[in-house]
C-alpha atoms as a printed R data frame, in Angstrom:
    type eleno elety resid chain resno       x       y       z
1   ATOM     1    CA   MET     A     1 -14.232 -15.165 -11.334
2   ATOM     2    CA   THR     A     2 -11.969 -17.634 -13.149
3   ATOM     3    CA   THR     A     3  -8.161 -17.676 -13.230
4   ATOM     4    CA   ALA     A     4  -8.312 -16.291 -16.776
5   ATOM     5    CA   ASP     A     5 -10.569 -13.434 -15.651
6   ATOM     6    CA   VAL     A     6  -8.133 -12.458 -12.894
7   ATOM     7    CA   ALA     A     7  -5.220 -12.488 -15.345
8   ATOM     8    CA   ARG     A     8  -7.067 -10.217 -17.767
9   ATOM     9    CA   THR     A     9  -7.203  -7.436 -15.193
10  ATOM    10    CA   THR     A    10  -3.593  -6.436 -15.898
11  ATOM    11    CA   TRP     A    11  -3.249  -6.644 -19.693
12  ATOM    12    CA   THR     A    12  -5.137  -6.095 -22.953
13  ATOM    13    CA   TRP     A    13  -5.048  -8.042 -26.198
14  ATOM    14    CA   GLU     A    14  -4.092  -4.875 -28.054
15  ATOM    15    CA   THR     A    15  -0.870  -4.449 -26.100
16  ATOM    16    CA   ALA     A    16  -0.151  -8.172 -25.718
17  ATOM    17    CA   LEU     A    17  -0.363  -8.977 -29.422
18  ATOM    18    CA   GLY     A    18   1.312  -5.754 -30.473
19  ATOM    19    CA   GLY     A    19   4.717  -6.866 -29.242
20  ATOM    20    CA   VAL     A    20   6.804 -10.017 -28.921
21  ATOM    21    CA   VAL     A    21   5.050 -13.237 -27.866
22  ATOM    22    CA   PRO     A    22   7.716 -15.935 -27.527
23  ATOM    23    CA   PRO     A    23   6.770 -19.574 -28.101
24  ATOM    24    CA   ILE     A    24   8.370 -20.695 -24.876
25  ATOM    25    CA   ILE     A    25  10.306 -23.928 -24.489
26  ATOM    26    CA   THR     A    26   9.068 -26.741 -22.275
27  ATOM    27    CA   PRO     A    27  11.899 -27.596 -19.867
28  ATOM    28    CA   LEU     A    28  11.849 -31.305 -19.095
29  ATOM    29    CA   GLN     A    29  13.519 -33.361 -16.420
30  ATOM    30    CA   PRO     A    30  15.309 -36.587 -17.484
31  ATOM    31    CA   ASP     A    31  12.258 -38.632 -16.397
32  ATOM    32    CA   GLY     A    32   9.931 -36.545 -18.581
33  ATOM    33    CA   GLU     A    33   8.373 -34.516 -15.794
34  ATOM    34    CA   ILE     A    34   7.958 -30.796 -16.417
35  ATOM    35    CA   ASP     A    35  10.756 -28.785 -14.806
36  ATOM    36    CA   VAL     A    36   8.513 -26.179 -13.216
37  ATOM    37    CA   ASP     A    37  11.378 -24.207 -11.676
38  ATOM    38    CA   ALA     A    38  13.103 -23.906 -15.064
39  ATOM    39    CA   LEU     A    39   9.834 -22.994 -16.786
40  ATOM    40    CA   THR     A    40   9.305 -20.247 -14.237
41  ATOM    41    CA   LYS     A    41  12.809 -18.940 -14.995
42  ATOM    42    CA   VAL     A    42  12.019 -18.924 -18.728
43  ATOM    43    CA   VAL     A    43   8.893 -16.873 -18.078
44  ATOM    44    CA   GLU     A    44  10.813 -14.377 -15.930
45  ATOM    45    CA   HIS     A    45  13.588 -14.196 -18.533
46  ATOM    46    CA   VAL     A    46  11.275 -13.205 -21.395
47  ATOM    47    CA   LEU     A    47   8.981 -10.946 -19.395
48  ATOM    48    CA   ALA     A    48  11.904  -9.022 -17.933
49  ATOM    49    CA   ALA     A    49  12.879  -8.172 -21.513
50  ATOM    50    CA   GLY     A    50   9.463  -6.674 -22.256
51  ATOM    51    CA   CYS     A    51   7.632  -9.492 -24.059
52  ATOM    52    CA   GLY     A    52   3.868  -9.050 -24.160
53  ATOM    53    CA   GLY     A    53   2.566 -12.613 -23.946
54  ATOM    54    CA   LEU     A    54   3.475 -16.282 -23.584
55  ATOM    55    CA   PHE     A    55   2.766 -18.935 -26.202
56  ATOM    56    CA   ALA     A    56   2.961 -22.328 -24.491
57  ATOM    57    CA   LEU     A    57   2.867 -25.700 -26.264
58  ATOM    58    CA   GLY     A    58   3.811 -24.401 -29.691
59  ATOM    59    CA   GLY     A    59   6.405 -25.994 -31.936
60  ATOM    60    CA   THR     A    60   9.301 -24.659 -29.870
61  ATOM    61    CA   GLY     A    61   7.425 -25.912 -26.804
62  ATOM    62    CA   GLU     A    62   7.072 -29.398 -28.353
63  ATOM    63    CA   GLY     A    63   3.340 -29.305 -27.665
64  ATOM    64    CA   ALA     A    64   2.430 -31.971 -30.218
65  ATOM    65    CA   TRP     A    65   4.952 -34.390 -28.671
66  ATOM    66    CA   LEU     A    66   3.859 -34.085 -25.048
67  ATOM    67    CA   THR     A    67   1.349 -36.247 -23.218
68  ATOM    68    CA   THR     A    68  -2.011 -34.934 -22.083
69  ATOM    69    CA   ARG     A    69  -0.725 -34.820 -18.507
70  ATOM    70    CA   GLN     A    70   2.425 -32.968 -19.527
71  ATOM    71    CA   ARG     A    71   0.460 -30.403 -21.525
72  ATOM    72    CA   GLY     A    72  -1.786 -29.708 -18.556
73  ATOM    73    CA   ALA     A    73   1.226 -29.260 -16.282
74  ATOM    74    CA   VAL     A    74   2.812 -26.821 -18.759
75  ATOM    75    CA   VAL     A    75  -0.280 -24.616 -18.966
76  ATOM    76    CA   ARG     A    76  -0.792 -24.574 -15.211
77  ATOM    77    CA   ALA     A    77   2.867 -23.773 -14.532
78  ATOM    78    CA   THR     A    78   2.942 -21.045 -17.190
79  ATOM    79    CA   VAL     A    79  -0.238 -19.431 -15.869
80  ATOM    80    CA   ALA     A    80   1.157 -19.519 -12.326
81  ATOM    81    CA   ALA     A    81   4.482 -18.029 -13.422
82  ATOM    82    CA   SER     A    82   2.838 -15.270 -15.460
83  ATOM    83    CA   LYS     A    83   1.035 -13.985 -12.353
84  ATOM    84    CA   GLY     A    84  -1.492 -12.216 -14.535
85  ATOM    85    CA   ARG     A    85   1.109  -9.898 -16.061
86  ATOM    86    CA   VAL     A    86   0.569 -11.136 -19.636
87  ATOM    87    CA   PRO     A    87  -1.798 -13.584 -21.340
88  ATOM    88    CA   VAL     A    88  -0.972 -17.253 -21.764
89  ATOM    89    CA   LEU     A    89  -1.837 -18.713 -25.171
90  ATOM    90    CA   ALA     A    90  -1.969 -22.520 -25.271
91  ATOM    91    CA   GLY     A    91  -1.175 -24.351 -28.486
92  ATOM    92    CA   LEU     A    92  -3.463 -27.090 -29.782
93  ATOM    93    CA   MET     A    93  -1.074 -28.515 -32.359
94  ATOM    94    CA   LEU     A    94  -2.861 -31.839 -32.632
95  ATOM    95    CA   PRO     A    95  -3.772 -33.667 -35.859
96  ATOM    96    CA   ALA     A    96  -7.570 -33.793 -35.644
97  ATOM    97    CA   THR     A    97 -10.590 -31.987 -34.259
98  ATOM    98    CA   GLY     A    98 -11.461 -34.508 -31.529
99  ATOM    99    CA   PRO     A    99  -8.080 -34.434 -29.750
100 ATOM   100    CA   ALA     A   100  -7.764 -30.679 -30.256
101 ATOM   101    CA   ARG     A   101 -11.229 -30.073 -28.820
102 ATOM   102    CA   ASP     A   102 -10.391 -32.139 -25.718
103 ATOM   103    CA   ALA     A   103  -7.102 -30.266 -25.347
104 ATOM   104    CA   ALA     A   104  -8.958 -26.955 -25.670
105 ATOM   105    CA   ARG     A   105 -11.255 -27.838 -22.781
106 ATOM   106    CA   GLN     A   106  -8.270 -28.903 -20.692
107 ATOM   107    CA   ALA     A   107  -6.359 -25.693 -21.454
108 ATOM   108    CA   GLU     A   108  -9.403 -23.599 -20.544
109 ATOM   109    CA   ALA     A   109  -9.764 -25.457 -17.234
110 ATOM   110    CA   ASP     A   110  -6.045 -25.007 -16.549
111 ATOM   111    CA   GLY     A   111  -6.279 -21.224 -16.873
112 ATOM   112    CA   ALA     A   112  -5.126 -20.392 -20.408
113 ATOM   113    CA   ASN     A   113  -6.316 -17.051 -21.756
114 ATOM   114    CA   ALA     A   114  -6.468 -18.081 -25.414
115 ATOM   115    CA   LEU     A   115  -5.819 -21.017 -27.714
116 ATOM   116    CA   VAL     A   116  -3.583 -21.280 -30.771
117 ATOM   117    CA   VAL     A   117  -5.077 -23.436 -33.517
118 ATOM   118    CA   GLY     A   118  -3.539 -24.566 -36.788
119 ATOM   119    CA   SER     A   119  -4.669 -26.841 -39.580
120 ATOM   120    CA   PRO     A   120  -5.486 -30.490 -38.976
121 ATOM   121    CA   TYR     A   121  -2.782 -32.730 -40.429
122 ATOM   122    CA   TYR     A   122  -1.663 -36.297 -41.219
123 ATOM   123    CA   LEU     A   123  -4.672 -36.858 -43.508
124 ATOM   124    CA   PRO     A   124  -5.418 -34.456 -46.397
125 ATOM   125    CA   VAL     A   125  -7.740 -31.558 -45.566
126 ATOM   126    CA   GLY     A   126  -9.067 -28.551 -47.439
127 ATOM   127    CA   PRO     A   127 -10.203 -25.042 -46.494
128 ATOM   128    CA   ASP     A   128 -13.709 -26.160 -45.479
129 ATOM   129    CA   ASP     A   129 -12.235 -28.831 -43.208
130 ATOM   130    CA   GLN     A   130  -9.925 -26.257 -41.621
131 ATOM   131    CA   ARG     A   131 -12.850 -23.907 -41.053
132 ATOM   132    CA   ARG     A   132 -14.964 -26.649 -39.411
133 ATOM   133    CA   HIS     A   133 -11.986 -27.586 -37.226
134 ATOM   134    CA   VAL     A   134 -11.697 -24.070 -35.829
135 ATOM   135    CA   GLU     A   135 -15.458 -23.650 -35.468
136 ATOM   136    CA   ALA     A   136 -15.720 -26.897 -33.497
137 ATOM   137    CA   ILE     A   137 -13.103 -25.684 -31.030
138 ATOM   138    CA   LEU     A   138 -14.826 -22.304 -30.716
139 ATOM   139    CA   ALA     A   139 -18.055 -24.133 -29.893
140 ATOM   140    CA   ALA     A   140 -16.367 -26.265 -27.223
141 ATOM   141    CA   VAL     A   141 -14.892 -23.429 -25.122
142 ATOM   142    CA   ASP     A   142 -15.353 -19.761 -24.297
143 ATOM   143    CA   LEU     A   143 -11.744 -18.780 -24.998
144 ATOM   144    CA   PRO     A   144 -10.606 -16.739 -28.002
145 ATOM   145    CA   ILE     A   145  -8.375 -18.262 -30.658
146 ATOM   146    CA   MET     A   146  -5.219 -17.224 -32.463
147 ATOM   147    CA   LEU     A   147  -4.973 -18.955 -35.841
148 ATOM   148    CA   TYR     A   148  -1.641 -20.503 -36.796
149 ATOM   149    CA   ASN     A   149  -0.320 -21.106 -40.292
150 ATOM   150    CA   ILE     A   150   2.718 -23.395 -40.177
151 ATOM   151    CA   PRO     A   151   2.693 -25.597 -43.284
152 ATOM   152    CA   SER     A   152   6.197 -26.920 -42.593
153 ATOM   153    CA   CYS     A   153   4.638 -28.892 -39.726
154 ATOM   154    CA   THR     A   154   1.003 -29.410 -40.762
155 ATOM   155    CA   HIS     A   155   1.738 -29.851 -44.501
156 ATOM   156    CA   HIS     A   156  -1.370 -27.775 -45.191
157 ATOM   157    CA   VAL     A   157  -1.507 -24.045 -45.814
158 ATOM   158    CA   LEU     A   158  -4.069 -21.966 -43.957
159 ATOM   159    CA   LEU     A   159  -4.951 -19.731 -46.888
160 ATOM   160    CA   PRO     A   160  -5.552 -15.993 -46.406
161 ATOM   161    CA   GLU     A   161  -9.080 -16.516 -47.757
162 ATOM   162    CA   THR     A   162  -9.791 -19.105 -45.057
163 ATOM   163    CA   VAL     A   163  -8.346 -16.817 -42.396
164 ATOM   164    CA   ALA     A   164 -10.534 -13.959 -43.667
165 ATOM   165    CA   THR     A   165 -13.649 -16.124 -43.418
166 ATOM   166    CA   LEU     A   166 -12.838 -17.181 -39.867
167 ATOM   167    CA   ALA     A   167 -11.998 -13.591 -38.896
168 ATOM   168    CA   ALA     A   168 -15.709 -12.739 -39.111
169 ATOM   169    CA   GLU     A   169 -15.943 -14.372 -35.667
170 ATOM   170    CA   PRO     A   170 -14.946 -11.787 -33.016
171 ATOM   171    CA   ARG     A   171 -13.252 -14.454 -30.869
172 ATOM   172    CA   ILE     A   172 -10.646 -14.985 -33.583
173 ATOM   173    CA   LEU     A   173  -7.907 -12.697 -32.276
174 ATOM   174    CA   GLY     A   174  -5.628 -12.875 -35.288
175 ATOM   175    CA   VAL     A   175  -3.165 -15.151 -37.025
176 ATOM   176    CA   LYS     A   176   0.414 -16.181 -36.495
177 ATOM   177    CA   ASP     A   177   1.950 -16.798 -39.896
178 ATOM   178    CA   SER     A   178   5.041 -19.015 -40.090
179 ATOM   179    CA   GLY     A   179   4.653 -19.896 -43.739
180 ATOM   180    CA   GLY     A   180   7.860 -18.189 -44.836
181 ATOM   181    CA   ASP     A   181   6.117 -16.523 -47.798
182 ATOM   182    CA   MET     A   182   6.071 -12.722 -47.626
183 ATOM   183    CA   ASP     A   183   3.550 -12.421 -50.467
184 ATOM   184    CA   ALA     A   184   1.116 -14.669 -48.574
185 ATOM   185    CA   PHE     A   185   1.790 -12.717 -45.380
186 ATOM   186    CA   GLN     A   186   0.942  -9.466 -47.159
187 ATOM   187    CA   ARG     A   187  -2.388 -10.994 -48.264
188 ATOM   188    CA   LEU     A   188  -3.382 -11.340 -44.602
189 ATOM   189    CA   LEU     A   189  -3.084  -7.623 -43.905
190 ATOM   190    CA   PRO     A   190  -6.277  -6.494 -45.734
191 ATOM   191    CA   ILE     A   191  -8.317  -8.452 -43.180
192 ATOM   192    CA   LYS     A   192  -7.572  -5.587 -40.816
193 ATOM   193    CA   ARG     A   193  -9.672  -3.238 -42.933
194 ATOM   194    CA   GLN     A   194 -12.806  -5.099 -41.837
195 ATOM   195    CA   ARG     A   195 -11.416  -6.046 -38.408
196 ATOM   196    CA   PRO     A   196  -9.080  -3.287 -37.157
197 ATOM   197    CA   ASP     A   197  -8.505  -5.278 -33.967
198 ATOM   198    CA   PHE     A   198  -7.398  -8.369 -35.925
199 ATOM   199    CA   ARG     A   199  -3.709  -9.011 -35.326
200 ATOM   200    CA   VAL     A   200  -1.290 -10.390 -37.926
201 ATOM   201    CA   LEU     A   201   1.818 -11.771 -36.242
202 ATOM   202    CA   MET     A   202   4.963 -13.037 -37.929
203 ATOM   203    CA   GLY     A   203   6.468 -16.315 -36.789
204 ATOM   204    CA   ASP     A   204   9.043 -16.991 -39.490
205 ATOM   205    CA   GLY     A   205  12.443 -16.209 -38.008
206 ATOM   206    CA   ASN     A   206  14.196 -15.619 -41.318
207 ATOM   207    CA   LEU     A   207  11.583 -13.250 -42.740
208 ATOM   208    CA   MET     A   208  11.429 -11.111 -39.629
209 ATOM   209    CA   ILE     A   209  15.142 -10.231 -39.908
210 ATOM   210    CA   ALA     A   210  15.305  -9.960 -43.716
211 ATOM   211    CA   ASP     A   211  13.389  -6.681 -43.970
212 ATOM   212    CA   PRO     A   212  11.266  -4.794 -41.433
213 ATOM   213    CA   PRO     A   213   8.044  -6.833 -41.509
214 ATOM   214    CA   PRO     A   214   4.646  -5.099 -41.530
215 ATOM   215    CA   ALA     A   215   3.552  -7.278 -38.616
216 ATOM   216    CA   ASP     A   216   1.570  -6.305 -35.534
217 ATOM   217    CA   GLY     A   217   3.785  -8.549 -33.449
218 ATOM   218    CA   LEU     A   218   6.499 -11.201 -33.569
219 ATOM   219    CA   VAL     A   219   6.496 -14.825 -32.363
220 ATOM   220    CA   PRO     A   220  10.140 -15.940 -32.633
221 ATOM   221    CA   GLY     A   221  11.463 -19.172 -31.131
222 ATOM   222    CA   PRO     A   222  14.919 -17.693 -30.410
223 ATOM   223    CA   ALA     A   223  13.215 -15.096 -28.198
224 ATOM   224    CA   ASN     A   224  13.652 -17.747 -25.503
225 ATOM   225    CA   ILE     A   225  17.368 -16.950 -25.793
226 ATOM   226    CA   THR     A   226  17.561 -13.236 -26.610
227 ATOM   227    CA   PRO     A   227  14.140 -11.731 -25.887
228 ATOM   228    CA   HIS     A   228  15.676  -8.282 -25.437
229 ATOM   229    CA   LEU     A   229  16.926  -8.283 -29.036
230 ATOM   230    CA   TYR     A   230  13.528  -9.199 -30.482
231 ATOM   231    CA   VAL     A   231  11.807  -6.568 -28.373
232 ATOM   232    CA   ALA     A   232  14.371  -4.015 -29.621
233 ATOM   233    CA   LEU     A   233  13.877  -5.209 -33.206
234 ATOM   234    CA   HIS     A   234  10.106  -4.786 -33.046
235 ATOM   235    CA   ARG     A   235  10.267  -1.427 -31.303
236 ATOM   236    CA   ALA     A   236  12.712  -0.135 -33.914
237 ATOM   237    CA   ARG     A   237  10.321  -1.193 -36.670
238 ATOM   238    CA   LEU     A   238   7.369   0.516 -34.954
239 ATOM   239    CA   ALA     A   239   9.443   3.687 -34.573
240 ATOM   240    CA   ASP     A   240  10.580   3.553 -38.230
241 ATOM   241    CA   ASP     A   241  14.163   3.590 -36.953
242 ATOM   242    CA   LEU     A   242  15.742   1.701 -39.835
243 ATOM   243    CA   PRO     A   243  19.391   2.062 -38.686
244 ATOM   244    CA   ALA     A   244  18.513   0.609 -35.263
245 ATOM   245    CA   TRP     A   245  16.459  -2.150 -36.883
246 ATOM   246    CA   ARG     A   246  19.367  -3.100 -39.141
247 ATOM   247    CA   ARG     A   247  21.808  -3.219 -36.216
248 ATOM   248    CA   VAL     A   248  19.597  -5.565 -34.214
249 ATOM   249    CA   ALA     A   249  18.738  -7.720 -37.245
250 ATOM   250    CA   ALA     A   250  22.458  -8.144 -37.945
251 ATOM   251    CA   GLU     A   251  23.016  -9.371 -34.390
252 ATOM   252    CA   LEU     A   252  20.174 -11.840 -34.709
253 ATOM   253    CA   ARG     A   253  21.509 -13.188 -37.989
254 ATOM   254    CA   GLU     A   254  24.805 -13.848 -36.216
255 ATOM   255    CA   LEU     A   255  23.012 -15.465 -33.287
256 ATOM   256    CA   TYR     A   256  21.310 -17.915 -35.674
257 ATOM   257    CA   ALA     A   257  24.667 -19.678 -36.043
258 ATOM   258    CA   PHE     A   258  23.670 -21.715 -32.970
259 ATOM   259    CA   THR     A   259  21.113 -23.586 -35.094
260 ATOM   260    CA   ARG     A   260  23.918 -25.319 -36.988
261 ATOM   261    CA   TYR     A   261  24.583 -27.505 -33.962
262 ATOM   262    CA   GLY     A   262  21.816 -30.081 -33.901
263 ATOM   263    CA   HIS     A   263  18.066 -30.316 -34.416
264 ATOM   264    CA   PRO     A   264  16.275 -26.924 -34.084
265 ATOM   265    CA   ILE     A   265  14.564 -28.039 -30.867
266 ATOM   266    CA   THR     A   266  17.620 -29.570 -29.250
267 ATOM   267    CA   ALA     A   267  19.792 -26.611 -30.279
268 ATOM   268    CA   THR     A   268  17.282 -24.139 -28.834
269 ATOM   269    CA   LYS     A   269  17.033 -26.067 -25.590
270 ATOM   270    CA   ALA     A   270  20.821 -26.295 -25.406
271 ATOM   271    CA   ALA     A   271  21.040 -22.533 -25.906
272 ATOM   272    CA   CYS     A   272  18.570 -22.015 -23.076
273 ATOM   273    CA   ALA     A   273  20.527 -24.440 -20.879
274 ATOM   274    CA   ALA     A   274  23.637 -22.326 -21.465
275 ATOM   275    CA   LEU     A   275  21.695 -19.464 -19.873
276 ATOM   276    CA   GLY     A   276  20.568 -21.531 -16.879
277 ATOM   277    CA   LEU     A   277  17.093 -22.143 -18.340
278 ATOM   278    CA   GLY     A   278  16.617 -25.897 -18.020
279 ATOM   279    CA   ASP     A   279  19.135 -28.606 -18.807
280 ATOM   280    CA   GLY     A   280  18.413 -29.185 -22.488
281 ATOM   281    CA   HIS     A   281  16.355 -32.383 -22.397
282 ATOM   282    CA   PRO     A   282  13.991 -32.609 -25.408
283 ATOM   283    CA   ALA     A   283  10.847 -34.703 -25.683
284 ATOM   284    CA   PRO     A   284  11.476 -38.175 -27.130
285 ATOM   285    CA   PRO     A   285  12.470 -39.407 -29.591
286 ATOM   286    CA   LEU     A   286  14.982 -36.550 -29.792
287 ATOM   287    CA   ALA     A   287  18.215 -36.719 -27.814
288 ATOM   288    CA   PRO     A   288  20.108 -33.806 -26.251
289 ATOM   289    CA   VAL     A   289  22.992 -32.239 -28.146
290 ATOM   290    CA   THR     A   290  26.482 -33.642 -27.629
291 ATOM   291    CA   PRO     A   291  28.876 -31.999 -25.140
292 ATOM   292    CA   GLU     A   292  30.804 -30.566 -28.086
293 ATOM   293    CA   GLN     A   293  27.662 -29.081 -29.586
294 ATOM   294    CA   GLN     A   294  26.618 -27.693 -26.193
295 ATOM   295    CA   GLU     A   295  29.960 -25.938 -25.830
296 ATOM   296    CA   ALA     A   296  29.730 -24.400 -29.312
297 ATOM   297    CA   ILE     A   297  26.156 -23.237 -28.748
298 ATOM   298    CA   ALA     A   298  26.973 -21.739 -25.356
299 ATOM   299    CA   ALA     A   299  29.882 -19.758 -26.816
300 ATOM   300    CA   ILE     A   300  27.538 -18.208 -29.391
301 ATOM   301    CA   VAL     A   301  24.483 -17.353 -27.309
302 ATOM   302    CA   ARG     A   302  26.352 -15.896 -24.348
303 ATOM   303    CA   ARG     A   303  27.832 -13.218 -26.605
304 ATOM   304    CA   TYR     A   304  24.378 -11.764 -27.221
305 ATOM   305    CA   GLN     A   305  23.094 -11.439 -23.662
306 ATOM   306    CA   PRO     A   306  22.473  -7.943 -22.288
307 ATOM   307    CA   GLN     A   307  25.146  -6.118 -20.314
308 ATOM   308    CA   GLY     A   308  25.264  -7.279 -16.712
309 ATOM   309    CA   TRP     A   309  23.809 -10.690 -17.527
310 ATOM   310    CA   SER     A   310  24.885 -13.713 -15.484
311 ATOM   311    CA   ALA     A   311  23.623 -17.318 -15.539
């Protein structure tokens, strides 16, 4: 029995992808080594709030900017910290099929439960290229795949029609959509008529607090900071409790003020550092926020921690 098989004994994809799956940060030491202790604290922080899975090596996790060795260390540390309580999804946010296929094999060997695959990028690609990219990764490993539409990073849209074609494969778990287009998001939902177990997750932070989204689950970067609020937001939506949803969404809109202080990655890592989750070092070429920015960010994010919280 593999590490992934052991982990699957305590969770199901239905419950895992029906909640909040934070794209966890990658805490780094000044020398670039993975801060395993801090990563373990991040995992405990989000799972204690009720999150249903862990997305490692996504955009918030700087997966595309880490070395092969770093990526392996992140997956292994995340799998160890999860202790089989929830699945670990490993991002393959690499520009071409060859590197992504190698990374898929590595993630499988390191114990990941699923892979997250977006469009190839840097060179122009079309829907057929995107389909072949995903199929090649499926052929290389036994793990299931979550599709990922994030055109702000890949500069290519994973069209609903392409997603529907790929969804004919049972190992395609669903799609995380971070396109920021509610009309396009709505066009993904009919796929569930043919595949009731297909999950459509929302990853765009602004859309998920604009109106209650018809999403199976949420994948918000700021859930590293306030996972309890995102869990409450999603549960309120599932319960059709609009007043509760509006209250939580209003808090999250206020929380987003922290993003004014630096690059989205450095600001998020600084916010986590204010909570004792790492020390804010980003992957190069980014630099940490300034002391003034750190102070401003800390003042914001600490206001939205649950009662009884302490760093």
